[in-house]
Backbone and ligand atoms as CSV (ligand in chain L), in Angstrom:
chain,resi,resn,atom,element,x,y,z
A,1,MET,N,N,156.519,110.304,72.681
A,1,MET,CA,C,155.618,109.850,73.739
A,1,MET,C,C,156.182,108.585,74.385
A,2,THR,N,N,156.218,108.540,75.686
A,2,THR,CA,C,156.717,107.347,76.369
A,2,THR,C,C,155.656,106.247,76.328
A,3,ILE,N,N,156.126,105.039,76.580
A,3,ILE,CA,C,155.191,103.892,76.595
A,3,ILE,C,C,154.125,104.096,77.666
A,4,SER,N,N,154.570,104.500,78.867
A,4,SER,CA,C,153.590,104.587,79.954
A,4,SER,C,C,152.555,105.670,79.658
A,5,ARG,N,N,153.006,106.751,78.979
A,5,ARG,CA,C,152.031,107.790,78.647
A,5,ARG,C,C,151.042,107.269,77.604
A,6,ALA,N,N,151.551,106.496,76.654
A,6,ALA,CA,C,150.665,105.927,75.639
A,6,ALA,C,C,149.651,104.984,76.295
A,7,LEU,N,N,150.137,104.156,77.214
A,7,LEU,CA,C,149.234,103.227,77.902
A,7,LEU,C,C,148.188,103.987,78.711
A,8,PHE,N,N,148.641,105.056,79.326
A,8,PHE,CA,C,147.711,105.856,80.125
A,8,PHE,C,C,146.590,106.402,79.241
A,9,LEU,N,N,146.979,106.890,78.055
A,9,LEU,CA,C,145.960,107.454,77.163
A,9,LEU,C,C,144.994,106.375,76.665
A,10,VAL,N,N,145.519,105.191,76.396
A,10,VAL,CA,C,144.641,104.089,75.979
A,10,VAL,C,C,143.653,103.762,77.104
A,11,ALA,N,N,144.189,103.665,78.325
A,11,ALA,CA,C,143.330,103.330,79.466
A,11,ALA,C,C,142.277,104.418,79.677
A,12,LEU,N,N,142.697,105.663,79.530
A,12,LEU,CA,C,141.765,106.782,79.706
A,12,LEU,C,C,140.651,106.701,78.661
A,13,GLY,N,N,141.060,106.417,77.418
A,13,GLY,CA,C,140.077,106.310,76.341
A,13,GLY,C,C,139.088,105.202,76.620
A,14,MET,N,N,139.573,104.072,77.119
A,14,MET,CA,C,138.675,102.954,77.430
A,14,MET,C,C,137.729,103.326,78.561
A,15,ALA,N,N,138.257,104.001,79.563
A,15,ALA,CA,C,137.417,104.368,80.704
A,15,ALA,C,C,136.320,105.334,80.253
A,16,LEU,N,N,136.696,106.319,79.450
A,16,LEU,CA,C,135.701,107.296,78.989
A,16,LEU,C,C,134.688,106.630,78.074
A,17,GLY,N,N,135.176,105.761,77.191
A,17,GLY,CA,C,134.276,105.077,76.274
A,17,GLY,C,C,133.254,104.245,77.019
A,18,THR,N,N,133.708,103.497,78.011
A,18,THR,CA,C,132.805,102.652,78.783
A,18,THR,C,C,131.785,103.497,79.527
A,19,GLN,N,N,132.268,104.564,80.104
A,19,GLN,CA,C,131.389,105.416,80.888
A,19,GLN,C,C,130.316,106.043,80.006
A,20,ALA,N,N,130.712,106.462,78.809
A,20,ALA,CA,C,129.750,107.091,77.914
A,20,ALA,C,C,128.647,106.110,77.550
A,21,LEU,N,N,129.015,104.839,77.359
A,21,LEU,CA,C,128.009,103.833,77.020
A,21,LEU,C,C,127.109,103.500,78.207
A,22,ALA,N,N,127.703,103.402,79.393
A,22,ALA,CA,C,126.958,102.914,80.543
A,22,ALA,C,C,126.177,104.014,81.262
A,23,ALA,N,N,126.548,105.265,81.038
A,23,ALA,CA,C,126.013,106.350,81.858
A,23,ALA,C,C,124.485,106.445,81.945
A,24,PRO,N,N,123.748,106.441,80.805
A,24,PRO,CA,C,122.299,106.651,80.923
A,24,PRO,C,C,121.634,105.583,81.795
A,25,ASN,N,N,121.935,104.304,81.541
A,25,ASN,CA,C,121.343,103.243,82.335
A,25,ASN,C,C,121.777,103.311,83.780
A,26,GLU,N,N,123.041,103.573,83.966
A,26,GLU,CA,C,123.571,103.592,85.311
A,26,GLU,C,C,122.853,104.641,86.141
A,27,SER,N,N,122.647,105.820,85.585
A,27,SER,CA,C,122.040,106.866,86.389
A,27,SER,C,C,120.559,106.574,86.623
A,28,GLN,N,N,119.903,105.898,85.674
A,28,GLN,CA,C,118.498,105.562,85.905
A,28,GLN,C,C,118.383,104.527,87.032
A,29,ILE,N,N,119.297,103.568,87.038
A,29,ILE,CA,C,119.287,102.565,88.098
A,29,ILE,C,C,119.586,103.212,89.446
A,30,GLU,N,N,120.530,104.146,89.445
A,30,GLU,CA,C,120.838,104.846,90.697
A,30,GLU,C,C,119.638,105.647,91.185
A,31,ARG,N,N,118.971,106.294,90.244
A,31,ARG,CA,C,117.777,107.057,90.603
A,31,ARG,C,C,116.704,106.110,91.153
A,32,GLY,N,N,116.554,104.959,90.492
A,32,GLY,CA,C,115.594,103.969,90.960
A,32,GLY,C,C,115.901,103.502,92.373
A,33,HIS,N,N,117.167,103.295,92.638
A,33,HIS,CA,C,117.578,102.868,93.982
A,33,HIS,C,C,117.173,103.920,95.011
A,34,HIS,N,N,117.416,105.169,94.662
A,34,HIS,CA,C,117.101,106.284,95.557
A,34,HIS,C,C,115.593,106.347,95.842
A,35,VAL,N,N,114.782,106.271,94.783
A,35,VAL,CA,C,113.330,106.349,94.949
A,35,VAL,C,C,112.835,105.126,95.724
A,36,TYR,N,N,113.418,103.982,95.426
A,36,TYR,CA,C,113.057,102.743,96.117
A,36,TYR,C,C,113.311,102.871,97.618
A,37,GLN,N,N,114.461,103.432,97.966
A,37,GLN,CA,C,114.797,103.580,99.384
A,37,GLN,C,C,113.729,104.376,100.115
A,38,LYS,N,N,113.200,105.371,99.435
A,38,LYS,CA,C,112.226,106.248,100.075
A,38,LYS,C,C,110.865,105.566,100.218
A,39,TRP,N,N,110.376,104.949,99.129
A,39,TRP,CA,C,108.985,104.490,99.102
A,39,TRP,C,C,108.807,103.002,99.342
A,40,CYS,N,N,109.768,102.198,99.046
A,40,CYS,CA,C,109.568,100.746,99.055
A,40,CYS,C,C,110.343,100.053,100.170
A,41,TYR,N,N,111.537,100.545,100.445
A,41,TYR,CA,C,112.401,99.904,101.438
A,41,TYR,C,C,111.718,99.716,102.796
A,42,PRO,N,N,110.920,100.692,103.271
A,42,PRO,CA,C,110.294,100.526,104.588
A,42,PRO,C,C,109.459,99.244,104.692
A,43,CYS,N,N,108.916,98.757,103.590
A,43,CYS,CA,C,108.142,97.511,103.621
A,43,CYS,C,C,108.882,96.342,102.978
A,44,HIS,N,N,109.819,96.630,102.089
A,44,HIS,CA,C,110.435,95.540,101.314
A,44,HIS,C,C,111.910,95.336,101.603
A,45,GLY,N,N,112.455,96.063,102.560
A,45,GLY,CA,C,113.862,95.878,102.906
A,45,GLY,C,C,114.068,94.565,103.636
A,46,PRO,N,N,115.331,94.218,103.905
A,46,PRO,CA,C,115.599,92.997,104.650
A,46,PRO,C,C,115.234,93.167,106.126
A,47,GLY,N,N,114.889,92.080,106.789
A,47,GLY,CA,C,114.577,92.145,108.217
A,47,GLY,C,C,113.162,91.679,108.490
A,48,THR,N,N,112.881,91.348,109.748
A,48,THR,CA,C,111.580,90.779,110.108
A,48,THR,C,C,110.570,91.853,110.492
A,49,ASP,N,N,110.969,93.117,110.419
A,49,ASP,CA,C,110.025,94.187,110.736
A,49,ASP,C,C,109.501,94.857,109.471
A,50,LYS,N,N,109.634,94.174,108.316
A,50,LYS,CA,C,109.210,94.748,107.042
A,50,LYS,C,C,108.012,93.948,106.518
A,51,PRO,N,N,106.819,94.556,106.511
A,51,PRO,CA,C,105.612,93.804,106.151
A,51,PRO,C,C,105.641,93.198,104.746
A,52,GLY,N,N,106.190,93.911,103.764
A,52,GLY,CA,C,106.248,93.351,102.409
A,52,GLY,C,C,107.141,92.122,102.358
A,53,THR,N,N,108.297,92.229,102.981
A,53,THR,CA,C,109.243,91.109,103.024
A,53,THR,C,C,108.630,89.930,103.790
A,54,ASN,N,N,107.934,90.233,104.886
A,54,ASN,CA,C,107.284,89.169,105.662
A,54,ASN,C,C,106.217,88.458,104.841
A,55,ALA,N,N,105.433,89.246,104.072
A,55,ALA,CA,C,104.374,88.639,103.259
A,55,ALA,C,C,104.984,87.704,102.211
A,56,MET,N,N,106.082,88.155,101.592
A,56,MET,CA,C,106.757,87.320,100.588
A,56,MET,C,C,107.288,86.041,101.234
A,57,ALA,N,N,107.892,86.188,102.420
A,57,ALA,CA,C,108.454,85.032,103.109
A,57,ALA,C,C,107.342,84.055,103.476
A,58,ALA,N,N,106.192,84.586,103.916
A,58,ALA,CA,C,105.072,83.720,104.314
A,58,ALA,C,C,104.545,82.923,103.127
A,59,GLN,N,N,104.634,83.494,101.926
A,59,GLN,CA,C,104.173,82.781,100.726
A,59,GLN,C,C,105.255,81.859,100.172
A,60,GLY,N,N,106.394,81.849,100.847
A,60,GLY,CA,C,107.471,80.985,100.387
A,60,GLY,C,C,108.187,81.525,99.166
A,61,LEU,N,N,107.979,82.808,98.860
A,61,LEU,CA,C,108.672,83.399,97.716
A,61,LEU,C,C,110.103,83.693,98.115
A,62,LYS,N,N,111.027,83.133,97.411
A,62,LYS,CA,C,112.434,83.347,97.733
A,62,LYS,C,C,113.142,83.947,96.542
A,63,PRO,N,N,113.993,84.905,96.746
A,63,PRO,CA,C,114.193,85.591,98.022
A,63,PRO,C,C,113.029,86.543,98.322
A,64,ALA,N,N,112.768,86.760,99.601
A,64,ALA,CA,C,111.632,87.587,100.000
A,64,ALA,C,C,111.911,89.074,99.815
A,65,VAL,N,N,113.191,89.447,99.794
A,65,VAL,CA,C,113.560,90.849,99.623
A,65,VAL,C,C,113.515,91.190,98.124
A,66,LEU,N,N,112.685,92.177,97.759
A,66,LEU,CA,C,112.486,92.503,96.337
A,66,LEU,C,C,113.786,92.778,95.601
A,67,GLU,N,N,114.707,93.451,96.275
A,67,GLU,CA,C,115.958,93.845,95.618
A,67,GLU,C,C,116.814,92.646,95.227
A,68,GLU,N,N,116.512,91.471,95.791
A,68,GLU,CA,C,117.305,90.284,95.462
A,68,GLU,C,C,116.646,89.431,94.390
A,69,ARG,N,N,115.428,89.820,93.971
A,69,ARG,CA,C,114.717,89.032,92.957
A,69,ARG,C,C,115.313,89.278,91.573
A,70,THR,N,N,115.213,88.269,90.711
A,70,THR,CA,C,115.648,88.459,89.324
A,70,THR,C,C,114.530,88.061,88.370
A,71,ASP,N,N,113.315,87.854,88.919
A,71,ASP,CA,C,112.207,87.381,88.093
A,71,ASP,C,C,111.097,88.411,87.932
A,72,LEU,N,N,111.278,89.597,88.487
A,72,LEU,CA,C,110.243,90.621,88.355
A,72,LEU,C,C,110.367,91.304,86.997
A,73,THR,N,N,109.224,91.634,86.400
A,73,THR,CA,C,109.266,92.358,85.135
A,73,THR,C,C,108.847,93.798,85.393
A,74,PRO,N,N,109.300,94.725,84.540
A,74,PRO,CA,C,108.868,96.122,84.697
A,74,PRO,C,C,107.349,96.247,84.701
A,75,ALA,N,N,106.666,95.499,83.825
A,75,ALA,CA,C,105.202,95.608,83.743
A,75,ALA,C,C,104.553,95.188,85.064
A,76,ALA,N,N,105.032,94.099,85.652
A,76,ALA,CA,C,104.458,93.627,86.915
A,76,ALA,C,C,104.731,94.640,88.026
A,77,ILE,N,N,105.951,95.137,88.094
A,77,ILE,CA,C,106.307,96.107,89.136
A,77,ILE,C,C,105.395,97.334,89.040
A,78,LYS,N,N,105.223,97.833,87.810
A,78,LYS,CA,C,104.402,99.035,87.626
A,78,LYS,C,C,102.947,98.760,87.990
A,79,GLY,N,N,102.472,97.571,87.654
A,79,GLY,CA,C,101.095,97.199,88.010
A,79,GLY,C,C,100.891,97.200,89.516
A,80,TYR,N,N,101.803,96.584,90.242
A,80,TYR,CA,C,101.680,96.532,91.699
A,80,TYR,C,C,101.743,97.939,92.294
A,81,VAL,N,N,102.638,98.756,91.782
A,81,VAL,CA,C,102.820,100.082,92.370
A,81,VAL,C,C,101.611,100.977,92.093
A,82,ARG,N,N,101.041,100.894,90.893
A,82,ARG,CA,C,99.903,101.767,90.572
A,82,ARG,C,C,98.585,101.242,91.117
A,83,HIS,N,N,98.489,99.918,91.335
A,83,HIS,CA,C,97.205,99.364,91.771
A,83,HIS,C,C,97.231,98.800,93.181
A,84,GLY,N,N,98.423,98.594,93.753
A,84,GLY,CA,C,98.529,98.026,95.090
A,84,GLY,C,C,98.188,96.552,95.077
A,85,ILE,N,N,98.415,95.915,96.201
A,85,ILE,CA,C,98.032,94.507,96.344
A,85,ILE,C,C,97.881,94.244,97.835
A,86,TYR,N,N,96.732,93.699,98.236
A,86,TYR,CA,C,96.401,93.528,99.649
A,86,TYR,C,C,96.697,94.831,100.383
A,87,PHE,N,N,97.530,94.823,101.400
A,87,PHE,CA,C,97.715,96.112,102.082
A,87,PHE,C,C,98.908,96.914,101.569
A,88,MET,N,N,99.477,96.489,100.442
A,88,MET,CA,C,100.436,97.396,99.797
A,88,MET,C,C,99.635,98.520,99.143
A,89,PRO,N,N,99.935,99.767,99.499
A,89,PRO,CA,C,99.135,100.888,99.001
A,89,PRO,C,C,99.347,101.157,97.511
A,90,THR,N,N,98.410,101.892,96.924
A,90,THR,CA,C,98.556,102.418,95.567
A,90,THR,C,C,99.391,103.688,95.643
A,91,PHE,N,N,100.310,103.861,94.718
A,91,PHE,CA,C,101.099,105.099,94.700
A,91,PHE,C,C,100.653,105.952,93.532
A,92,ARG,N,N,100.288,107.199,93.818
A,92,ARG,CA,C,99.838,108.121,92.771
A,92,ARG,C,C,101.031,108.739,92.060
A,93,LYS,N,N,100.733,109.305,90.876
A,93,LYS,CA,C,101.817,109.920,90.093
A,93,LYS,C,C,102.397,111.163,90.762
A,94,THR,N,N,101.628,111.748,91.682
A,94,THR,CA,C,102.170,112.897,92.416
A,94,THR,C,C,103.179,112.428,93.468
A,95,GLU,N,N,103.105,111.132,93.817
A,95,GLU,CA,C,104.076,110.598,94.781
A,95,GLU,C,C,105.276,109.998,94.028
A,96,ILE,N,N,104.966,109.096,93.106
A,96,ILE,CA,C,106.001,108.473,92.292
A,96,ILE,C,C,105.650,108.744,90.833
A,97,SER,N,N,106.420,109.598,90.178
A,97,SER,CA,C,106.142,109.945,88.780
A,97,SER,C,C,106.403,108.732,87.886
A,98,ASP,N,N,105.901,108.802,86.629
A,98,ASP,CA,C,106.160,107.708,85.696
A,98,ASP,C,C,107.663,107.509,85.510
A,99,ALA,N,N,108.405,108.615,85.452
A,99,ALA,CA,C,109.860,108.499,85.258
A,99,ALA,C,C,110.508,107.824,86.462
A,100,ASP,N,N,110.021,108.168,87.655
A,100,ASP,CA,C,110.565,107.525,88.853
A,100,ASP,C,C,110.202,106.043,88.888
A,101,LEU,N,N,108.986,105.729,88.423
A,101,LEU,CA,C,108.572,104.325,88.403
A,101,LEU,C,C,109.384,103.532,87.380
A,102,ASP,N,N,109.660,104.156,86.234
A,102,ASP,CA,C,110.555,103.520,85.250
A,102,ASP,C,C,111.903,103.227,85.902
A,103,ALA,N,N,112.369,104.187,86.703
A,103,ALA,CA,C,113.673,104.032,87.353
A,103,ALA,C,C,113.634,102.904,88.382
A,104,ILE,N,N,112.537,102.826,89.159
A,104,ILE,CA,C,112.403,101.731,90.131
A,104,ILE,C,C,112.418,100.395,89.389
A,105,ALA,N,N,111.662,100.331,88.269
A,105,ALA,CA,C,111.609,99.082,87.499
A,105,ALA,C,C,112.996,98.729,86.967
A,106,ALA,N,N,113.735,99.738,86.509
A,106,ALA,CA,C,115.093,99.485,86.013
A,106,ALA,C,C,115.976,98.974,87.152
A,107,TYR,N,N,115.805,99.567,88.321
A,107,TYR,CA,C,116.606,99.149,89.471
A,107,TYR,C,C,116.287,97.707,89.876
A,108,LEU,N,N,114.994,97.388,89.970
A,108,LEU,CA,C,114.611,96.059,90.455
A,108,LEU,C,C,114.850,94.953,89.422
A,109,THR,N,N,115.042,95.334,88.157
A,109,THR,CA,C,115.293,94.304,87.134
A,109,THR,C,C,116.741,94.335,86.661
A,110,ARG,N,N,117.590,95.068,87.396
A,110,ARG,CA,C,118.983,95.265,86.952
A,110,ARG,C,C,119.768,93.959,86.841
A,111,SER,N,N,119.379,92.945,87.632
A,111,SER,CA,C,120.122,91.680,87.600
A,111,SER,C,C,119.384,90.596,86.831
A,112,ASN,N,N,118.259,90.963,86.194
A,112,ASN,CA,C,117.499,89.963,85.430
A,112,ASN,C,C,118.295,89.462,84.247
A,113,LYS,N,N,117.952,88.237,83.839
A,113,LYS,CA,C,118.506,87.746,82.584
A,113,LYS,C,C,117.771,88.466,81.465
A,114,PRO,N,N,118.402,88.630,80.299
A,114,PRO,CA,C,117.800,89.428,79.209
A,114,PRO,C,C,116.351,89.071,78.904
A,115,ALA,N,N,115.975,87.800,78.939
A,115,ALA,CA,C,114.621,87.387,78.558
A,115,ALA,C,C,113.563,87.946,79.496
A,116,ALA,N,N,113.919,88.279,80.730
A,116,ALA,CA,C,112.927,88.672,81.713
A,116,ALA,C,C,112.773,90.184,81.846
A,117,THR,N,N,113.370,90.951,80.957
A,117,THR,CA,C,113.337,92.404,81.134
A,117,THR,C,C,112.208,93.073,80.368
A,118,LYS,N,N,111.364,92.334,79.692
A,118,LYS,CA,C,110.281,92.957,78.922
A,118,LYS,C,C,109.135,93.398,79.829
L,1,LIG,C1,C,103.031,99.566,103.302
L,1,LIG,C2,C,103.958,98.543,102.894
L,1,LIG,C3,C,104.400,98.481,101.438
L,1,LIG,C4,C,104.997,99.464,100.700
L,1,LIG,C5,C,105.316,100.890,101.117
L,1,LIG,C6,C,105.316,98.870,99.420
L,1,LIG,N1,N,104.892,97.572,99.389
L,1,LIG,FE1,FE,105.079,96.257,97.839
L,1,LIG,N2,N,104.088,94.860,98.889
L,1,LIG,C7,C,103.664,94.978,100.200
L,1,LIG,C8,C,103.048,93.743,100.613
L,1,LIG,C9,C,102.455,93.446,101.993
L,1,LIG,C10,C,103.104,92.877,99.508
L,1,LIG,C11,C,102.640,91.424,99.419
L,1,LIG,C12,C,101.211,91.324,99.137
L,1,LIG,C13,C,100.870,89.858,99.161
L,1,LIG,O1,O,101.003,89.214,98.121
L,1,LIG,O2,O,100.524,89.370,100.214
L,1,LIG,C14,C,103.759,93.616,98.438
L,1,LIG,C15,C,104.012,93.093,97.177
L,1,LIG,C16,C,104.772,93.715,96.204
L,1,LIG,C17,C,105.131,93.121,94.938
L,1,LIG,C18,C,104.715,91.760,94.441
L,1,LIG,C19,C,105.832,90.769,94.501
L,1,LIG,C20,C,105.361,89.396,94.091
L,1,LIG,O3,O,106.118,88.737,93.397
L,1,LIG,O4,O,104.256,88.993,94.482
L,1,LIG,C21,C,105.895,94.028,94.288
L,1,LIG,C22,C,106.550,93.886,92.909
L,1,LIG,C23,C,105.992,95.195,95.135
L,1,LIG,N3,N,105.313,94.974,96.293
L,1,LIG,C24,C,106.705,96.329,94.803
L,1,LIG,C25,C,106.718,97.477,95.587
L,1,LIG,C26,C,107.394,98.683,95.196
L,1,LIG,C27,C,108.181,98.863,93.912
L,1,LIG,C28,C,107.178,99.584,96.192
L,1,LIG,C29,C,107.630,101.038,96.256
L,1,LIG,C30,C,107.132,101.891,95.219
L,1,LIG,C31,C,106.377,98.939,97.211
L,1,LIG,N4,N,106.128,97.657,96.807
L,1,LIG,C32,C,105.963,99.528,98.394
L,1,LIG,C33,C,103.797,96.078,101.000
L,1,LIG,C34,C,104.341,97.292,100.617
């Protein structure tokens, strides 16, 4: 076996190993991003035409865009989504399933520090 072939196999093994470890979380976060784009982005995306983002900005919450926050907890996100707040609507399980909501929570807390993920 040549050196370069040996190195290639080591690199391949590392890539596969990493992927196997990261895959479940990664796909849940990706799914969360997808569901978020559909249901939340219209109000919480960046820009001045987004009522959720505007409400956050008016309260001085920074950053106003939900996707940039690192202080949201899954429990709080799920509470807001199932119960609504002011004119943010309630989302039923027929619209956003529990699994999809778990995915949204995983997506929105992806950059949190470990202590804030409970
Ligand atoms: C029709 C517009 C609208 C949609 C759609 C919407 N929201 Fe909201 N959301 C709001 C508004 C407005 C507020 C701010 C309410 C207030 O405090 O004044 C808010 C607040 C929140 C908050 C509270 C943030 C904080 O720290 O106070 C969270 C979390 C949230 N929304 C998550 C979501 C998620 C997740 C979705 C998608 C499932 C979603 N929202 C869809 C309008 C919307």
